[in-house]
C-alpha positions in Angstrom: -56.4 -49.4 28.4 -58.4 -49.2 31.7 -62.1 -48.6 31.4 -64.7 -46.9 33.4 -68.4 -47.7 33.6 -69.4 -44.2 32.6 -71.3 -44.2 29.3 -72.5 -41.6 26.9 -74.9 -42.8 24.2 -75.1 -40.5 21.2 -78.1 -40.2 19.0 -78.2 -42.9 16.4 -78.4 -41.8 12.8 -79.0 -44.7 10.4 -77.7 -43.7 7.1 -78.1 -46.9 5.2 -80.4 -49.7 6.2 -79.1 -53.3 5.4 -76.0 -53.0 6.9 -58.9 -50.1 28.0 -50.2 -47.4 37.1 -47.2 -47.0 36.9 -44.0 -48.2 35.3 -42.3 -48.9 38.6 -44.0 -51.4 41.0 -47.8 -51.3 40.7 -48.9 -51.8 37.1 -52.2 -51.0 35.6 -53.4 -51.9 32.2 -53.3 -49.9 31.1 -60.9 -42.1 -2.0 -63.8 -44.6 -2.7 -67.2 -43.1 -2.5 -69.4 -46.1 -2.4 -69.2 -49.7 -1.1 -69.5 -52.7 -3.3 -71.6 -55.7 -2.4 -69.8 -58.4 -0.4 -70.3 -61.7 1.2 -72.6 -60.8 4.0 -75.6 -62.6 5.4 -78.3 -61.8 6.4 -78.4 -58.3 5.0 -81.0 -56.8 7.3 -79.8 -55.3 10.5 -76.3 -54.3 9.3 -76.2 -50.5 9.2 -73.5 -48.0 8.3 -74.1 -45.2 10.8 -72.6 -42.5 12.9 -73.6 -44.2 16.2 -71.3 -44.4 19.1 -72.0 -47.6 21.0 -73.1 -47.6 24.6 -69.9 -49.2 25.9 -67.6 -48.6 28.8 -65.5 -45.5 28.2 -62.8 -43.4 29.8 -63.6 -39.9 28.6 -66.7 -39.8 26.5 -66.9 -37.1 23.8 -69.0 -36.4 20.8 -68.3 -38.9 18.1 -67.7 -37.6 14.6 -70.1 -38.7 12.0 -69.3 -39.8 8.5 -71.5 -40.3 5.5 -72.2 -43.8 4.3 -73.5 -45.5 1.2 -73.2 -49.2 1.8 -75.9 -51.5 0.4 -75.0 -55.1 1.0 -76.7 -58.1 -0.5 -77.5 -61.5 1.1 -75.7 -64.8 0.6 -75.7 -68.2 2.3 -75.1 -68.1 6.1 -72.8 -70.7 7.7 -73.8 -71.5 11.3 -71.6 -70.2 14.1 -70.1 -72.6 16.6 -70.5 -72.0 20.3 -67.5 -70.5 22.2 -65.8 -73.3 24.1 -65.5 -72.9 27.9 -62.0 -72.9 29.5 -60.6 -75.8 31.5 -58.6 -75.4 34.6 -56.9 -78.8 34.5 -53.1 -78.6 34.5 -51.3 -79.8 31.4 -48.8 -82.5 32.4 -47.1 -82.6 29.0 -44.0 -80.4 29.3 -42.5 -81.0 25.9 -40.3 -78.5 24.0 -43.5 -76.9 22.6 -46.7 -76.3 24.6 -48.9 -79.4 24.3 -51.5 -79.3 21.6 -54.8 -78.1 23.1 -57.5 -78.5 20.4 -57.9 -78.5 16.7 -59.1 -75.1 15.9 -58.3 -74.8 12.2 -60.7 -74.3 9.3 -60.2 -74.6 5.6 -56.6 -74.6 4.6 -55.6 -74.2 8.2 -57.4 -77.3 9.4 -54.1 -79.0 10.4 -53.1 -76.2 12.8 -53.4 -77.2 16.4 -53.6 -74.5 19.1 -50.4 -74.3 21.1 -48.4 -76.6 18.8 -47.1 -73.7 16.6 -46.1 -70.1 17.1 -48.6 -67.9 15.3 -47.1 -65.5 12.7 -48.4 -63.4 9.9 -48.3 -66.6 7.8 -50.7 -68.4 10.0 -53.0 -65.6 11.0 -55.0 -62.9 9.3 -56.7 -63.3 5.9 -55.7 -66.6 4.4 -53.5 -66.3 1.3 -55.4 -66.2 -1.9 -58.6 -64.9 -0.4 -60.4 -62.5 -2.8 -61.7 -59.5 -0.8 -64.6 -57.4 -1.8 -64.5 -53.7 -0.7 -67.3 -53.0 1.9 -68.6 -49.9 3.7 -65.9 -47.8 2.1 -67.3 -44.6 3.6 -65.7 -45.7 6.9 -68.8 -45.0 9.0 -69.5 -47.2 12.0 -70.9 -50.6 10.9 -73.7 -51.5 13.3 -74.8 -55.2 13.2 -78.3 -55.7 14.8 -79.5 -59.0 13.1 -78.7 -62.3 14.7 -76.7 -64.7 12.5 -75.1 -62.0 10.3 -71.9 -63.3 8.5 -69.2 -61.0 7.2 -66.9 -63.1 5.0 -64.0 -62.3 2.6 -64.6 -58.5 2.8 -62.3 -55.5 2.8 -64.2 -53.7 5.6 -64.0 -50.0 6.5 -65.4 -48.5 9.7 -65.5 -49.7 13.3 -67.8 -52.7 13.7 -70.4 -52.4 16.5 -71.9 -55.8 17.2 -75.3 -55.7 18.8 -76.6 -59.2 17.9 -76.2 -62.9 18.6 -74.2 -65.5 16.6 -72.4 -63.0 14.4 -69.5 -64.3 12.4 -66.6 -62.1 11.0 -64.0 -64.0 9.1 -61.4 -64.0 6.3 -61.6 -60.2 6.1 -59.3 -57.2 6.3 -60.6 -54.8 8.9 -59.5 -51.1 8.6 -61.5 -49.5 11.4 -62.9 -46.0 11.3 -61.4 -43.0 9.7 -62.0 -40.6 12.7 -60.9 -40.6 16.3 -63.7 -42.3 18.3 -65.5 -40.4 21.0 -64.6 -43.0 23.6 -63.0 -46.4 24.1 -64.0 -48.9 21.5 -62.5 -51.5 19.2 -62.3 -52.1 15.5 -64.7 -54.9 16.6 -66.7 -53.7 19.6 -68.7 -56.4 21.5 -69.7 -54.4 24.5 -73.5 -54.4 23.8 -75.8 -56.5 26.0 -77.2 -58.3 22.9 -73.8 -59.8 22.0 -73.6 -63.6 22.3 -71.4 -66.1 20.6 -69.6 -63.7 18.3 -67.0 -65.5 16.2 -64.0 -63.6 14.8 -61.6 -65.8 12.8 -58.8 -65.4 10.3 -59.0 -61.6 10.0 -56.3 -59.0 9.5 -57.1 -56.2 12.0 -54.9 -53.1 11.4 -56.4 -49.6 11.7 -55.9 -47.1 9.0 -56.4 -44.4 11.7 -54.8 -45.6 14.9 -56.1 -43.9 18.1 -55.7 -44.1 21.8 -59.4 -45.0 21.9 -59.3 -47.8 19.3 -58.4 -51.3 20.4 -58.5 -54.4 18.2 -61.3 -56.5 19.6 -63.0 -55.5 22.9 -66.0 -56.8 24.9 -67.5 -60.1 26.0 -69.0 -63.3 24.6 -66.6 -63.7 21.7 -64.3 -66.3 20.2 -61.2 -64.9 18.4 -59.0 -67.3 16.5 -56.0 -66.8 14.1 -56.4 -63.0 13.8 -53.4 -60.8 13.0 -53.7 -57.6 15.2 -51.3 -54.7 14.8 -51.3 -51.0 15.3 -54.2 -50.7 17.8 -54.1 -49.3 21.3 -54.7 -52.6 23.0 -54.9 -55.8 21.0 -57.8 -57.4 22.8 -59.9 -56.2 25.7 -61.8 -58.9 27.7 -64.3 -58.2 30.5 -67.9 -59.0 31.4 -70.3 -56.2 30.7 -70.3 -53.7 33.6 -73.6 -53.9 35.4 -74.5 -57.1 33.6 -73.8 -60.9 34.2 -70.5 -61.9 35.6 -69.7 -64.2 32.6 -67.3 -62.8 30.1 -67.3 -66.0 28.0 -64.2 -65.2 25.8 -61.9 -67.6 24.0 -58.7 -66.2 22.3 -56.6 -68.7 20.5 -53.7 -68.7 18.0 -53.8 -64.9 17.4 -50.7 -62.8 16.6 -50.6 -59.5 18.4 -47.7 -57.0 18.1 -46.6 -53.4 17.2 -49.2 -51.6 19.2 -49.5 -47.8 18.8 -48.2 -45.5 21.6 -49.7 -42.0 22.1 -48.0 -39.5 24.4 -51.2 -37.5 24.7 -53.5 -40.2 26.1 -56.4 -38.5 28.0 -56.3 -41.3 30.6 -52.6 -41.5 31.5 -50.1 -38.7 32.0 -47.2 -40.9 30.8 -49.0 -41.8 27.5 -50.9 -44.9 26.6 -50.5 -48.2 28.5 -50.7 -50.5 25.5 -51.5 -54.1 26.3 -51.5 -57.1 24.0 -54.5 -58.7 25.8 -56.0 -57.0 28.8 -58.5 -59.0 31.0 -60.4 -56.8 33.4 -63.0 -59.1 34.9 -65.5 -61.9 34.4 -65.7 -65.6 34.3 -65.0 -68.3 31.6 -61.9 -66.8 29.8 -59.4 -68.9 27.8 -56.3 -67.4 26.3 -54.3 -70.2 24.5 -51.6 -70.6 21.9 -51.3 -66.9 21.0 -48.1 -65.0 20.1 -48.2 -61.7 22.0 -45.3 -59.3 21.4 -45.9 -56.2 23.6 -43.8 -53.8 21.6 -45.0 -50.3 20.5 -44.5 -47.9 17.6 -45.1 -44.2 17.9 -48.4 -42.8 16.6 -48.2 -39.9 14.2 -47.3 -36.7 16.1 -46.7 -38.5 19.4 -43.9 -37.7 21.7 -41.5 -40.4 22.8 -42.6 -43.1 25.2 -41.0 -43.4 28.6 -40.7 -47.1 27.9 -39.0 -46.8 24.6 -40.1 -49.5 22.2 -41.8 -51.5 24.9 -45.5 -51.3 25.3 -47.4 -51.9 28.6 -48.2 -55.6 29.3 -48.3 -58.6 27.1 -51.1 -60.4 28.9 -52.7 -58.4 31.8 -55.0 -60.2 34.3 -56.5 -57.5 36.4 -59.7 -57.3 38.4 -61.0 -53.8 37.5 -64.5 -54.6 36.4 -65.2 -57.9 38.3 -63.5 -60.8 40.0 -61.9 -63.3 37.7 -63.0 -66.9 37.7 -62.2 -69.9 35.5 -59.5 -67.9 33.7 -56.9 -70.0 31.8 -53.7 -68.6 30.1 -52.1 -71.7 28.5 -49.4 -72.3 26.0 -48.8 -68.8 24.7 -45.7 -67.2 23.5 -45.3 -63.9 25.3 -42.5 -61.3 25.2 -41.7 -57.6 25.5 -43.5 -54.8 27.3 -43.0 -53.6 30.9 -44.0 -57.1 31.8 -45.0 -60.1 29.7 -47.7 -61.5 32.0 -49.0 -59.4 34.9 -51.4 -60.7 37.6 -53.1 -58.1 39.8 -55.9 -58.7 42.3 -56.9 -55.1 41.6 -59.8 -53.8 43.8 -60.6 -57.3 45.2 -58.9 -59.1 48.1 -57.7 -62.1 46.1 -57.3 -63.5 42.6 -57.2 -67.0 41.3 -56.1 -67.8 37.7 -54.4 -70.5 35.8 -51.2 -69.5 34.0 -49.4 -72.6 32.6 -47.1 -73.9 29.9 -46.4 -70.5 28.5 -43.1 -69.7 26.7 -41.6 -66.4 27.9 -39.1 -64.2 26.0 -36.5 -62.0 27.7 -37.1 -58.6 26.1 -38.9 -56.8 28.8 -38.3 -53.2 29.9 -35.0 -53.0 31.9 -35.7 -51.1 35.1 -31.9 -50.9 35.8 -29.0 -53.3 36.1 -30.9 -56.0 34.2 -34.0 -55.9 36.4 -36.9 -57.3 34.3 -40.3 -58.7 34.9 -41.4 -61.6 32.6 -44.1 -62.8 35.0 -45.1 -60.3 37.6 -47.5 -60.9 40.5 -48.6 -57.9 42.4 -49.5 -59.5 45.7 -48.2 -62.9 46.9 -50.7 -63.1 49.7 -53.7 -62.2 47.5 -52.8 -64.4 44.5 -53.3 -68.1 43.7 -51.7 -68.9 40.3 -52.3 -72.5 39.2 -49.6 -73.9 37.0 -47.1 -71.1 37.6 -44.2 -73.6 37.9 -44.8 -75.0 34.4 -43.9 -71.8 32.5 -40.6 -71.9 30.6 -38.1 -69.6 28.9 -38.7 -69.6 25.1 -34.9 -69.8 24.3 -33.7 -72.5 26.6 -37.0 -74.2 27.6 -35.8 -74.1 31.3 -38.5 -73.5 33.8 -39.0 -70.1 35.2 -38.3 -69.8 39.0 -38.9 -67.0 41.5 -36.2 -64.4 41.8 -34.7 -61.4 40.2 -33.3 -63.3 37.3 -35.6 -66.3 37.5 -38.5 -64.9 35.5 -41.2 -64.9 38.3 -41.3 -61.9 40.6 -43.7 -60.6 43.3 -44.2 -57.0 44.2 -45.0 -57.9 47.8 
């Protein structure tokens, strides 16, 4: 999903107080009537409304409104931890599995070490045995405006618009909105200028109403860990806020992203949606580590067939659409499927420098003919500096990828 900096801000209607190219050579990223009270704190500044957030969009359109009747109550607020900054140091440990990076577990997952295990449904999403409380069942947008708000162990309906600092969303099932959004957004939308240190952990993020406009998590200044994301347009969108600071400040660790939804009638692309597992479009301080990204696609209801069959767009897309990338690390991920598993594109800038190291690549990419596939694709050799490129391996044999048609690393030019 590519984005534009065009915005359209619709009139906010508070209904209940208290509550992002082609397939050839150049790629582009392309019945409940009332909510019950749940574990949410603080209660003030969380609104169920028909507001479309002022975020980057492709084709803004009027956003449908929905009634809401959610009245949350307050509970204790755990403090949110600061998002860690990425490191560009190369990992010398080239064992059979990517080397452990950091202990990121909480609760029953405390022993899980990022990069030491391949995330699956069993180690991502809502932890087994978690009792969920239905919340915001009207499905209207859930707008969070109070710093330090915590959403914990909830069955949440509606797209969540974060407009505050130190918000935590964890151990919850996120259904998204019931209507087609009026423009690009996410089930969690962190595009607002007020977003800082958003933490999204151990959530199951699967839309009840998939849309070409509805990603999983999108925006800046967030940490996403151990989430299970499925059925969205893109899994995650990462970029600094257009017109704002260059810092993106995003960490994505130990998430499982797969089975994205393809739409033949995407307003932005004549060949349908370009579904990406994780699409980075600009900014500084971005760490993508220990995730399992399978860039496959399923057809949306009523959609025509995809020209890529069951393959989606890109597994992990590093592309400079919004701003130059700096201090960007892609380390120890499992990546497979799509047109390409990892794509590196200098975009509208003369050069790009990123760290892509210790990743395990599958072999199930789109076949362009006679077995021609692109596990790691770099658009321009002259414009690209890729630190750690030689440390990436095949997932099945653990052999290092090398440059060449069958070697796993390919350049467009």
